[in-house]
C-alpha positions in Angstrom: 96.0 107.6 106.0 96.4 111.3 105.1 94.7 112.7 102.2 96.4 113.4 98.7 94.8 117.0 98.9 96.3 117.7 102.3 99.4 119.6 101.4 101.2 119.1 104.7 100.8 115.3 104.9 100.4 113.9 101.3 99.7 110.2 101.1 102.8 108.2 101.4 102.0 105.6 98.9 102.0 105.6 95.0 100.6 102.7 93.4 102.8 101.3 90.6 101.3 98.0 90.0 102.5 94.5 90.4 104.5 94.1 87.1 106.5 97.4 87.7 107.0 96.4 91.3 108.6 93.0 90.4 110.6 94.8 87.6 111.8 97.3 90.1 112.7 94.7 92.8 114.5 92.5 90.3 116.6 95.5 89.1 117.4 96.3 92.7 118.6 92.8 93.2 120.7 92.8 90.1 122.3 96.3 91.1 123.0 95.0 94.6 124.7 92.0 93.3 126.7 93.9 90.6 127.7 96.9 92.8 128.3 95.0 96.1 126.0 97.8 97.9 122.5 97.2 98.9 120.2 99.1 96.5 116.6 99.0 97.7 113.6 99.1 95.2 112.5 102.1 96.8 115.7 104.0 96.6 115.8 103.0 92.8 112.4 104.5 92.2 113.3 107.6 94.1 116.4 108.1 91.9 114.2 107.5 88.8 111.6 110.1 89.9 114.4 112.6 90.8 116.1 112.1 87.5 113.4 111.8 85.0 110.2 113.5 86.3 110.8 116.9 84.9 112.0 115.6 81.5 108.9 113.2 81.2 106.6 116.0 82.3 108.0 118.5 79.6 107.5 115.7 77.1 103.9 115.3 78.0 103.3 119.0 78.1 104.8 119.3 74.6 102.7 116.4 73.2 99.7 118.1 74.5 100.5 121.4 72.8 101.1 119.6 69.5 97.9 117.7 69.8 
């Protein structure tokens, strides 16, 4: 497996733990059923990261400045 420090080939896996995985898979199933389109758990996680990573990072940075 590639090294996380290797900028050209970062490790392809991020551990989220079994509880988060089950919640994500459950959400993907519910979305698939309600939308009529197949929504994979990985696509759901990618969308969450794309949408909220910058916001959460800014919140953490602000908390560390205020602490």
